[in-house]
C-alpha positions as CSV (number, residue, x, y, z in Angstrom):
1,M,102.2,-9.4,20.4
2,K,101.8,-11.2,23.9
3,K,101.9,-14.8,24.0
4,L,99.0,-17.2,24.3
5,N,98.9,-19.7,26.8
6,K,98.5,-23.1,26.7
7,K,95.3,-22.6,28.0
8,Q,93.7,-20.0,25.6
9,L,95.5,-22.4,22.6
10,I,93.3,-25.3,23.5
11,I,90.4,-23.1,23.8
12,A,90.8,-21.8,20.1
13,A,91.3,-24.9,18.8
14,V,88.6,-26.3,20.3
15,A,86.3,-23.4,18.6
16,V,88.0,-24.2,14.9
17,I,87.2,-27.5,15.3
18,A,83.3,-27.1,15.9
19,I,83.0,-24.3,13.2
20,A,84.3,-26.9,10.4
21,V,81.9,-29.7,12.2
22,L,78.6,-27.0,11.8
23,L,80.1,-26.2,8.4
24,I,80.4,-30.0,7.3
25,V,76.7,-30.3,8.5
26,L,75.0,-27.5,7.0
27,L,76.5,-28.1,3.9
28,N,75.4,-32.3,3.9
29,N,72.0,-31.2,4.3
30,K,71.3,-28.5,1.7
31,P,68.8,-29.6,-0.5
32,K,69.3,-31.4,-3.4
33,T,68.4,-30.5,-7.2
34,E,68.4,-32.7,-10.0
35,N,68.1,-29.5,-12.7
36,K,70.0,-26.6,-11.8
37,D,66.9,-24.4,-13.4
38,T,64.4,-26.1,-11.0
39,K,62.9,-23.2,-8.7
40,V,61.1,-23.6,-6.1
41,P,57.6,-22.6,-5.7
42,E,56.9,-19.8,-4.1
43,K,54.4,-19.7,-0.8
44,A,50.6,-19.0,-1.7
45,D,49.4,-15.9,-0.7
46,T,46.3,-17.2,1.7
47,A,44.9,-13.7,3.3
48,N,42.1,-14.6,6.1
49,T,38.4,-13.7,5.4
50,A,35.6,-12.8,7.5
51,P,33.0,-15.5,8.9
52,E,29.5,-15.1,8.0
53,I,26.2,-15.1,10.3
54,T,23.0,-16.7,8.3
55,G,19.4,-17.5,9.0
56,V,19.1,-15.0,11.9
57,A,15.1,-13.9,11.8
58,D,13.9,-10.5,12.0
59,T,11.8,-11.5,15.0
60,L,11.6,-14.4,17.5
61,S,8.6,-15.4,20.0
62,S,8.5,-17.6,23.2
63,P,6.2,-17.7,26.0
64,A,7.6,-16.9,29.5
65,D,9.6,-19.1,31.5
66,T,9.6,-21.9,28.2
67,E,13.3,-22.8,26.6
68,I,13.8,-21.5,22.7
69,D,16.4,-22.2,20.9
70,L,17.7,-19.2,19.6
71,L,20.4,-21.0,17.5
72,A,17.3,-22.9,15.3
73,G,18.3,-22.2,11.7
74,V,21.0,-20.1,12.5
75,K,24.7,-20.3,11.1
76,A,28.2,-19.1,10.7
77,T,30.7,-20.2,8.0
78,D,34.0,-19.4,7.4
79,A,36.1,-19.8,4.6
80,E,39.3,-21.1,6.5
81,D,37.6,-22.7,9.6
82,G,34.5,-24.0,8.4
83,D,31.3,-24.3,10.6
84,L,31.5,-21.8,13.6
85,T,27.9,-21.9,14.8
86,A,29.2,-23.3,18.2
87,S,31.1,-20.1,18.3
88,I,28.4,-17.5,17.7
89,V,27.8,-15.4,21.3
90,I,24.4,-14.2,22.0
91,E,24.0,-10.4,23.8
92,S,20.8,-9.6,24.9
93,M,19.4,-5.9,25.6
94,P,18.2,-6.3,28.9
95,A,20.1,-8.9,29.5
96,I,19.1,-12.6,29.5
97,T,21.1,-16.0,30.1
98,V,21.7,-17.8,27.0
99,T,23.7,-21.0,27.5
100,G,24.4,-23.2,24.6
101,G,22.4,-20.7,22.2
102,K,19.3,-21.7,24.1
103,A,17.3,-19.3,26.8
104,S,14.4,-19.2,28.8
105,V,13.3,-16.0,30.0
106,A,10.7,-15.4,32.9
107,E,9.9,-12.1,32.0
108,P,7.6,-10.8,29.5
109,G,8.8,-7.8,27.0
110,D,10.9,-7.3,24.1
111,Y,14.6,-7.9,24.3
112,E,17.1,-7.2,21.4
113,L,19.4,-9.4,20.7
114,T,22.9,-9.5,18.9
115,Y,24.8,-12.5,17.6
116,T,28.7,-12.1,16.7
117,V,31.5,-14.5,16.1
118,T,35.0,-14.4,15.7
119,D,37.1,-16.9,13.5
120,K,40.7,-18.1,14.8
121,G,42.6,-15.5,12.8
122,G,40.6,-12.5,14.9
123,L,38.5,-11.5,11.9
124,A,34.6,-10.8,13.3
125,A,31.8,-11.6,11.1
126,A,28.7,-8.6,11.0
127,P,26.7,-9.1,13.7
128,A,23.4,-10.0,13.0
129,Y,20.1,-8.3,14.7
130,T,16.7,-10.0,16.2
131,T,14.1,-8.8,18.6
132,L,13.2,-11.7,21.3
133,T,9.1,-11.1,22.2
134,V,8.6,-12.9,25.4
135,T,4.7,-13.8,25.9
136,R,3.0,-14.3,28.9
137,K,2.0,-17.9,29.8
138,T,-1.1,-18.9,28.2
139,G,-3.8,-21.5,27.5
140,E,-4.3,-23.5,24.1
141,A,-6.0,-21.4,21.4
142,E,-9.2,-21.2,21.5
143,L,-11.9,-20.6,18.6
144,Y,-13.4,-16.9,19.4
145,K,-14.5,-15.8,16.3
146,D,-15.1,-17.3,13.2
147,F,-16.8,-15.0,10.5
148,D,-20.0,-16.1,8.6
149,F,-20.0,-15.6,5.0
150,S,-23.2,-17.8,4.1
151,A,-25.7,-14.9,5.0
152,P,-27.8,-14.4,1.9
153,Y,-26.6,-11.6,0.0
154,T,-29.5,-9.0,-0.1
155,P,-28.8,-6.2,-2.6
156,D,-30.2,-3.0,-1.9
157,A,-31.4,-1.6,-5.3
158,R,-31.4,2.3,-3.6
159,G,-34.6,3.5,-5.7
160,W,-33.0,2.3,-9.4
161,V,-34.4,0.2,-12.0
162,A,-33.4,-1.7,-15.2
163,S,-35.3,-2.7,-18.2
164,I,-35.0,-4.6,-21.4
165,N,-38.2,-3.9,-23.9
166,E,-38.5,-5.8,-27.1
167,P,-36.8,-5.7,-30.0
168,A,-33.9,-5.4,-27.2
169,A,-33.1,-9.0,-25.7
170,G,-31.0,-9.4,-22.5
171,T,-31.2,-9.2,-18.5
172,A,-30.7,-7.2,-15.8
173,E,-30.0,-8.1,-12.1
174,M,-28.0,-6.9,-8.7
175,K,-25.4,-9.4,-8.3
176,Q,-21.7,-9.5,-7.4
177,G,-22.0,-6.1,-5.5
178,A,-23.5,-4.9,-8.9
179,W,-26.1,-3.7,-11.3
180,V,-25.1,-6.4,-14.2
181,I,-27.2,-5.5,-17.5
182,E,-26.6,-8.4,-20.2
183,V,-27.8,-7.1,-23.5
184,A,-27.8,-9.6,-26.2
185,N,-29.5,-7.1,-28.7
186,P,-29.4,-3.9,-28.3
187,G,-33.0,-3.2,-30.0
188,D,-33.3,-0.5,-32.7
189,S,-33.5,2.5,-30.3
190,D,-31.4,3.8,-27.1
191,G,-34.2,3.7,-24.9
192,Q,-35.2,0.0,-25.4
193,V,-32.0,-0.9,-22.5
194,L,-33.0,1.7,-19.3
195,F,-31.2,2.0,-16.4
196,C,-33.1,4.4,-14.2
197,K,-34.2,5.9,-10.6
198,P,-37.3,8.0,-11.0
199,G,-38.8,11.0,-8.9
200,V,-35.6,12.3,-7.7
201,A,-36.4,15.7,-6.0
202,L,-34.9,18.7,-6.8
203,K,-34.0,22.2,-5.2
204,A,-34.6,25.5,-6.6
205,G,-31.8,27.4,-7.0
206,A,-28.8,24.4,-6.6
207,D,-26.4,22.8,-9.0
208,Y,-26.2,18.9,-9.7
209,R,-23.8,16.9,-10.2
210,V,-24.3,13.0,-11.2
211,K,-21.4,10.3,-11.7
212,I,-22.4,6.8,-13.0
213,W,-19.1,4.2,-12.8
214,A,-19.8,1.5,-14.9
215,K,-17.7,-0.6,-17.5
216,S,-18.6,-2.7,-20.1
217,T,-17.2,-5.8,-21.7
218,K,-17.4,-4.2,-25.3
219,D,-16.9,-0.2,-26.0
220,T,-20.0,1.1,-26.2
221,Y,-22.4,4.2,-25.7
222,A,-25.2,5.3,-23.8
223,H,-26.8,9.1,-23.3
224,L,-27.1,9.9,-19.4
225,L,-30.6,12.3,-19.4
226,I,-31.8,14.2,-16.6
227,E,-35.4,13.9,-17.6
228,D,-38.3,16.6,-15.8
229,A,-40.7,14.1,-14.4
230,G,-43.4,17.0,-13.7
231,T,-44.6,17.8,-17.2
232,E,-45.9,15.6,-20.1
233,D,-43.8,17.4,-22.6
234,W,-40.4,15.9,-23.0
235,K,-37.9,18.3,-21.0
236,L,-34.3,18.0,-19.7
237,F,-32.5,19.4,-16.9
238,G,-29.5,17.9,-18.2
239,D,-27.4,15.9,-20.5
240,A,-24.8,14.2,-21.7
241,W,-24.9,12.0,-25.4
242,N,-22.7,9.4,-26.8
243,V,-20.8,8.6,-23.8
244,K,-18.6,6.1,-24.1
245,I,-18.3,3.0,-21.8
246,T,-15.4,1.0,-22.1
247,P,-13.7,-2.2,-20.3
248,V,-12.1,0.1,-17.8
249,I,-14.5,1.6,-15.1
250,A,-15.2,5.3,-15.3
251,P,-17.7,7.7,-14.0
252,L,-20.1,8.9,-16.6
253,E,-21.4,12.6,-15.5
254,V,-23.8,15.0,-15.7
255,Y,-23.8,18.5,-14.4
256,F,-27.2,20.5,-14.8
257,S,-29.3,23.0,-12.5
258,A,-32.7,23.6,-11.0
259,A,-34.4,26.6,-11.6
260,E,-37.3,25.8,-9.0
261,D,-38.1,23.0,-6.9
262,A,-39.2,19.9,-9.6
263,T,-38.5,16.5,-9.6
264,A,-36.8,14.6,-12.0
265,D,-35.6,10.6,-13.5
266,V,-32.4,10.2,-13.9
267,R,-32.1,7.8,-16.9
268,L,-29.0,5.8,-18.8
269,H,-30.0,4.7,-21.9
270,L,-28.0,1.5,-22.9
271,G,-30.1,0.5,-26.3
272,K,-29.1,0.9,-29.7
273,I,-26.9,4.5,-29.9
274,T,-25.3,5.4,-33.8
275,P,-23.5,8.6,-33.0
276,N,-22.8,8.8,-36.7
277,P,-24.8,8.1,-38.9
278,E,-22.5,8.1,-41.8
279,N,-20.5,5.3,-40.3
280,P,-23.0,2.9,-38.8
281,A,-20.4,0.5,-37.8
282,D,-19.4,2.5,-34.6
283,S,-22.6,1.6,-32.8
284,T,-23.8,0.0,-30.0
285,P,-22.8,-3.7,-30.3
286,E,-24.4,-7.1,-29.5
287,D,-23.7,-9.5,-26.8
288,F,-21.7,-7.4,-24.1
289,T,-22.6,-6.6,-20.3
290,V,-22.5,-3.7,-18.6
291,T,-21.5,-3.4,-14.8
292,I,-22.5,-0.2,-12.9
293,D,-20.8,-0.2,-9.1
294,K,-22.4,2.8,-7.7
295,V,-24.2,6.0,-8.5
296,E,-23.0,9.4,-7.1
297,F,-25.4,12.2,-6.5
298,Y,-24.3,15.6,-5.7
299,E,-26.3,18.4,-4.3
300,I,-24.3,21.9,-4.8
301,T,-25.9,25.4,-2.9
302,G,-24.8,28.4,-2.0
303,E,-21.8,30.2,-3.9
304,E,-17.6,30.2,-3.0
305,H,-15.0,31.8,-4.8
306,E,-11.2,31.4,-4.8
307,V,-9.0,33.4,-3.4
308,A,-5.5,33.1,-4.1
309,L,-2.8,32.6,-1.2
310,Y,0.2,32.1,-2.6
311,T,1.2,31.7,-6.6
312,A,5.1,29.9,-7.1
313,D,8.0,31.5,-8.8
314,F,9.9,28.7,-9.9
315,A,12.5,31.3,-10.8
316,D,13.2,31.0,-7.3
317,E,15.4,28.1,-6.1
318,T,13.2,28.1,-2.5
319,A,10.4,27.2,-4.7
320,V,11.3,23.8,-5.2
321,A,12.8,20.9,-2.8
322,I,13.4,17.5,-2.2
323,S,14.7,15.0,0.7
324,A,15.7,11.6,-0.5
325,G,16.7,8.6,1.7
326,D,16.4,4.8,2.2
327,G,19.1,4.5,-0.7
328,A,17.3,7.3,-3.1
329,E,18.9,10.0,-4.5
330,A,17.1,13.2,-6.2
331,T,17.8,16.7,-6.7
332,A,15.2,19.8,-7.2
333,A,15.8,23.1,-8.9
334,A,13.5,25.5,-11.7
335,G,10.8,23.5,-11.0
336,T,11.8,20.1,-11.6
337,Y,12.6,17.2,-9.7
338,T,14.9,14.9,-10.8
339,I,15.4,11.2,-9.3
340,T,18.5,9.5,-10.2
341,A,17.9,6.3,-7.9
342,Y,14.6,5.4,-6.2
343,P,14.8,3.8,-2.7
344,T,16.0,0.5,-1.8
345,S,13.5,0.0,0.9
346,G,10.8,2.1,2.7
347,G,7.9,3.3,0.4
348,V,6.4,6.5,-0.8
349,W,7.7,8.5,1.7
350,S,11.1,7.6,1.2
351,I,11.2,10.3,-1.5
352,K,9.2,13.9,-0.6
353,A,8.7,16.1,-3.4
354,D,8.1,19.5,-1.8
355,L,6.5,22.7,-2.9
356,P,6.9,24.8,0.2
357,L,3.9,27.4,0.7
358,K,5.8,30.4,1.8
359,G,4.0,32.6,4.0
360,V,0.5,30.9,4.2
361,Q,-0.6,29.4,7.3
362,V,-3.4,26.9,7.5
363,E,-6.2,26.8,9.5
364,A,-8.2,23.6,10.9
365,G,-11.6,23.7,9.5
366,K,-11.2,26.5,6.7
367,K,-11.6,25.5,3.2
368,Y,-8.4,25.4,0.7
369,F,-7.9,24.7,-2.8
370,Y,-4.8,23.7,-4.5
371,R,-3.6,23.9,-8.2
372,F,-0.5,23.0,-10.3
373,T,0.5,21.2,-13.8
374,V,3.2,18.4,-13.7
375,T,4.9,16.8,-16.3
376,A,6.8,13.0,-15.8
377,E,9.1,10.9,-18.1
378,N,7.9,8.2,-16.6
379,A,4.3,7.4,-14.8
380,Q,4.6,8.0,-11.3
381,G,2.2,6.9,-8.5
382,G,2.3,8.2,-5.0
383,E,0.7,10.6,-2.3
384,C,0.1,14.6,-2.6
385,L,-0.2,15.9,0.8
386,V,-0.6,19.5,3.0
387,E,1.4,19.2,6.2
388,S,4.0,20.4,7.9
389,A,7.7,20.5,6.5
390,E,8.9,19.6,9.6
391,L,6.8,17.3,11.8
392,A,5.3,15.8,8.4
393,D,2.3,14.1,9.3
394,K,2.2,14.9,12.8
395,A,0.8,18.0,11.6
396,R,-1.0,17.2,8.5
397,A,-4.1,19.2,6.8
398,N,-5.1,17.4,3.9
399,F,-4.2,13.3,2.5
400,N,-4.6,13.0,-1.5
401,G,-3.5,10.1,-4.1
402,L,-1.3,10.8,-6.6
403,S,-1.5,9.3,-10.3
404,I,0.5,11.2,-12.9
405,P,1.0,9.4,-16.6
406,A,3.9,9.4,-18.4
407,G,4.7,12.3,-20.6
408,E,1.8,13.9,-20.3
409,E,0.5,17.8,-18.5
410,T,-1.3,17.0,-15.9
411,V,-3.4,19.0,-13.6
412,I,-3.5,18.1,-10.3
413,T,-6.3,19.9,-8.0
414,N,-7.8,19.6,-4.9
415,V,-10.4,21.3,-2.8
416,F,-10.4,20.5,1.0
417,T,-11.3,21.1,4.7
418,A,-8.4,21.5,6.7
419,D,-7.9,18.8,9.1
420,G,-5.5,20.6,11.3
421,S,-3.8,23.5,11.3
422,V,-0.3,23.9,9.7
423,S,2.0,27.1,10.5
424,D,4.8,25.5,7.8
425,P,2.6,23.9,5.6
426,V,4.0,22.5,1.6
427,I,2.2,20.5,-0.7
428,R,4.4,17.2,-0.5
429,M,4.5,14.6,-3.1
430,Q,5.4,11.4,-1.6
431,I,6.6,9.9,-4.7
432,G,9.4,6.7,-3.4
433,N,8.1,3.8,-5.3
434,P,8.1,3.6,-9.0
435,N,6.5,1.9,-11.8
436,E,7.8,-1.3,-12.6
437,G,11.1,-0.9,-14.5
438,V,11.7,2.3,-14.3
439,T,15.4,3.3,-11.9
440,A,14.6,7.3,-12.5
441,N,12.6,10.3,-13.2
442,T,12.1,13.8,-13.6
443,L,8.9,15.7,-12.8
444,T,8.5,19.1,-13.8
445,V,5.9,21.4,-12.5
446,K,4.2,24.9,-13.5
447,D,1.4,26.8,-12.5
448,L,1.2,26.4,-8.7
449,V,-1.8,28.3,-7.0
450,F,-2.8,27.3,-3.4
451,G,-5.7,29.5,-1.6
452,E,-8.5,29.9,0.5
453,M,-12.3,29.1,-0.9
454,Q,-14.5,31.9,0.6
455,G,-18.6,31.8,0.7
456,N,-21.2,29.5,1.9
457,K,-21.2,26.7,-0.8
458,A,-22.3,23.3,0.7
459,V,-22.1,20.0,-0.9
460,D,-24.5,17.3,0.2
461,K,-23.4,14.0,-1.4
462,T,-25.2,10.5,-1.4
463,I,-24.1,7.2,-3.0
464,D,-26.1,4.6,-4.0
465,N,-23.8,1.9,-4.1
466,F,-25.4,-1.9,-4.8
467,G,-22.7,-4.0,-2.9
468,M,-23.8,-4.6,0.8
469,T,-21.9,-1.9,2.1
470,I,-19.6,0.8,2.4
471,A,-17.4,2.9,4.6
472,A,-19.7,5.7,4.9
473,D,-22.9,3.9,5.4
474,A,-21.6,0.3,7.3
475,N,-24.8,-1.8,7.6
476,P,-25.1,-3.1,11.4
477,D,-25.9,-6.5,9.7
478,Y,-22.8,-7.3,8.6
479,I,-19.3,-6.7,10.7
480,W,-17.1,-6.4,7.3
481,S,-17.2,-3.4,5.2
482,V,-15.3,-1.8,2.4
483,F,-13.8,2.0,1.8
484,N,-12.7,3.1,-2.1
485,G,-10.6,6.5,-2.6
486,T,-13.5,8.1,-5.2
487,D,-16.4,7.4,-1.9
488,E,-14.4,10.4,-1.1
489,E,-13.4,13.1,-3.5
490,N,-10.7,10.9,-4.4
491,D,-9.6,10.5,-8.5
492,L,-9.1,6.9,-7.8
493,G,-10.1,3.7,-6.3
494,V,-13.5,1.8,-6.7
495,G,-14.8,-1.5,-5.6
496,T,-17.6,-3.3,-4.6
497,V,-18.4,-6.3,-2.4
498,W,-20.7,-9.4,-1.4
499,T,-21.2,-13.2,-0.6
500,E,-21.7,-15.9,-2.1
501,N,-22.0,-19.7,-1.7
502,G,-20.2,-19.1,2.2
503,H,-17.3,-16.7,0.8
504,L,-16.6,-13.6,0.8
505,F,-15.4,-11.5,-2.6
506,Y,-14.2,-8.0,-2.4
507,R,-13.7,-6.6,-6.3
508,I,-11.7,-4.2,-7.2
509,D,-12.6,-2.4,-10.0
510,Q,-10.4,0.7,-10.2
511,G,-7.2,0.5,-7.7
512,A,-5.4,3.9,-6.3
513,P,-1.6,3.7,-5.5
514,V,-3.1,5.1,-1.5
515,D,-2.8,1.8,0.4
516,Y,-6.4,3.0,2.4
517,F,-8.0,3.6,-1.1
518,N,-9.4,-0.1,-1.6
519,K,-9.6,-1.4,1.6
520,L,-11.7,-3.8,3.2
521,F,-12.3,-4.0,6.8
522,F,-13.7,-6.0,9.5
523,G,-15.3,-4.1,12.6
524,H,-17.1,-0.6,12.4
525,G,-19.2,2.0,14.4
526,K,-22.1,0.1,13.4
527,S,-21.0,-3.3,14.0
528,E,-18.1,-3.8,16.6
529,L,-15.5,-6.2,16.9
530,I,-15.1,-6.4,20.6
531,L,-11.4,-8.1,21.7
532,P,-10.8,-9.2,25.4
533,A,-8.5,-8.3,28.0
534,D,-5.7,-10.9,29.0
535,S,-5.4,-12.6,26.1
536,Y,-3.1,-13.2,22.8
537,F,-5.0,-13.4,19.7
538,V,-4.1,-15.8,16.3
539,V,-5.9,-14.5,13.1
540,E,-6.1,-17.0,10.2
541,V,-7.2,-15.8,7.0
542,T,-7.7,-18.2,4.1
543,G,-8.5,-17.1,0.8
544,K,-6.9,-16.2,-3.0
545,A,-7.7,-13.6,-5.7
546,T,-8.3,-13.7,-9.1
547,K,-4.4,-12.6,-10.0
548,P,-1.8,-11.7,-7.8
549,V,-2.3,-9.1,-5.4
550,S,-0.7,-8.0,-1.8
551,C,-2.1,-6.4,0.9
552,A,-1.2,-4.9,4.2
553,F,-3.1,-6.1,7.2
554,F,-3.3,-4.4,10.1
555,L,-5.3,-5.7,13.5
556,N,-5.6,-2.0,15.5
557,A,-7.2,-0.4,17.9
558,V,-10.2,1.8,16.7
559,G,-9.8,5.0,17.6
560,K,-5.8,5.4,17.6
561,W,-3.2,4.3,14.9
562,E,-1.5,1.7,17.3
563,P,-1.6,-1.9,15.2
564,R,-1.3,-4.9,17.0
565,L,-0.4,-6.7,13.7
566,T,1.3,-5.1,11.3
567,E,1.8,-8.2,8.4
568,R,1.9,-8.4,4.7
569,I,-0.5,-10.6,2.5
570,D,0.3,-12.1,-0.8
571,F,-2.6,-14.0,-2.0
572,T,-2.3,-15.3,-5.2
573,T,-4.6,-17.6,-7.5
574,E,-4.0,-20.5,-5.1
575,E,-6.0,-21.1,-1.7
576,Q,-3.5,-20.2,1.2
577,T,-3.7,-20.0,4.8
578,F,-2.0,-17.1,6.6
579,T,-1.4,-17.0,10.2
580,F,-0.7,-14.0,12.5
581,E,-0.5,-13.6,16.3
582,T,-0.2,-11.0,19.0
583,T,2.4,-10.0,21.2
584,D,0.9,-8.1,24.1
585,T,-2.2,-8.1,25.6
586,L,-5.0,-5.8,26.2
587,I,-5.4,-4.3,30.0
588,L,-9.5,-4.1,29.1
589,D,-11.8,-5.5,26.3
590,M,-11.7,-3.1,23.3
591,P,-13.1,-2.6,19.7
592,F,-10.9,-3.6,17.3
593,E,-10.5,-3.3,13.3
594,M,-9.3,-5.6,11.1
595,L,-7.4,-3.9,8.0
596,F,-6.8,-5.6,4.4
597,Q,-5.4,-2.7,2.2
598,F,-4.8,-3.3,-1.2
599,G,-4.1,0.2,-2.5
600,S,-0.8,0.3,-4.1
601,Q,0.6,0.4,-7.7
602,Q,1.1,-3.0,-7.8
603,T,-2.6,-2.6,-8.1
604,V,-3.1,0.2,-10.0
605,D,-1.4,-1.9,-12.7
606,A,-3.4,-5.0,-11.9
607,G,-6.4,-3.8,-13.5
608,E,-9.5,-5.6,-12.1
609,V,-8.7,-8.4,-9.6
610,T,-11.2,-10.3,-7.0
611,I,-10.4,-11.2,-3.4
612,E,-11.9,-14.1,-2.5
613,L,-12.2,-15.3,1.6
614,S,-13.1,-18.4,2.1
615,S,-12.3,-18.5,6.1
616,V,-11.5,-15.5,8.5
617,K,-11.2,-16.4,12.0
618,I,-10.0,-15.3,15.2
619,L,-8.6,-17.3,18.2
620,Q,-7.9,-16.5,21.5
621,K,-4.9,-17.3,24.1
622,K,-6.0,-16.6,27.8
623,V,-3.5,-15.9,30.3
624,N,-3.0,-18.1,32.6
């Protein structure tokens, strides 16, 4: 072995001494324990969580060249880092300059904003979005239109008269948009309380149908008689005996024909009626009120017959189809639609239950019919359409409402003239809105036939409505009007309108699931609502209702569907003022309609409800 020199020995000695010193230091700094069984606690798991952005509005609005605080009401919070609001980053498309959460934009238009934030650990919050609408600079808002509801209500009897003859007692008058017959004592015979339209002209060979829409505060009876007014002998063209009137408004109907030209009196007898003399307790009561909203009179001439174009075979899996969106889940097979989940958003259109009309082409202007039977496990409302399988409402032939009670076979039938041509038609039940408390449903369809009505049948329908106006016969003295589904050939939707003590009242006696089947609107062909160009508008609506009810509110240009306002109004029993403002201007003066559309399943379930508007105003902001 080679011997180490003196220098190497010195280095080795120093290294040994250094190692010894290091060991002594480490041993002296070792943690002391009082008890050898004591354990050092383990370090807690502190996993980072992502921050959260709250308070971002759906939309924002600001005049041009006016500073807006884009962080007003907005917060970003993080479990570990606390308040991160000051760290929020706002980006815009198109781009704008944002400084300290504030911006002043010169160019009017819509700007899509995205809010983001990241915590110190590098985790990002879910982005939040809003639309900033920048409007042109204007002057102060000035009153443009204050709708005056103080004009006296002048109802039109439309040729109808009412009489109460002794010993019957009571009153009969037109009020609150209807004929109101208050019967204290019905007398001792049916004709002592009478509602009548005398001198109705009938045509030889024509068929007729009369529908009197009535309700009563107590169940009662009536005779609906079409009496020949041209002979002294008692002769009837048609009759409906012992028809029941209940607190729920419904049509009292009679069908009849005229073999030759004639004159008839249409008579509704409301006096004492006892259908079964052996049960005198089942009889016309005392102290009840009958309300009649309207009378529909149909004159039907010519003949037509059904020609079937398609009959469904539900053993074929392709005879039914269904699509579900907005969180809904549904399947279809063998004539059965199974809904396992209704949508979390959207509306009736979120679930489309289709009956494809294979091999059929619908032509605009032609008259068609369909008929099928459906049973629903739970009550279901919605829409029943004839439209394109692919293009939907862009190629639609017919629009109708749909109401299916729970557990009952219901025949859905309709006769319509096609509004447009459709090359791939389906009967589409849009059923995305459930009844309250319903989370799933099963609908079963059978006996579907679709076809064409051929012949030369003509139906002339007139409506004697006792409110101020209806959509089909708008009164030029009033800018407001109402439309209800049964004003056309729909099963649901009845209501009336009137003014009283400077307020406007719209009473919905029967709700409908289709939104425009219970509609109050301002502006129509005989009394236009003109809005001027180069202005923004503020609409203020003050009102309440006899029970909570909601409506969709639209400000829409007449002749096309491009609403400048689309809002929701929730009326309660307490008066409130709702304020909405447009965000774009008009190039030309244009006619508009303000629509209050109440039709919904909520309205159906609510029963009778009256909306009272104490004030409706439009304010104008002229562009500088």
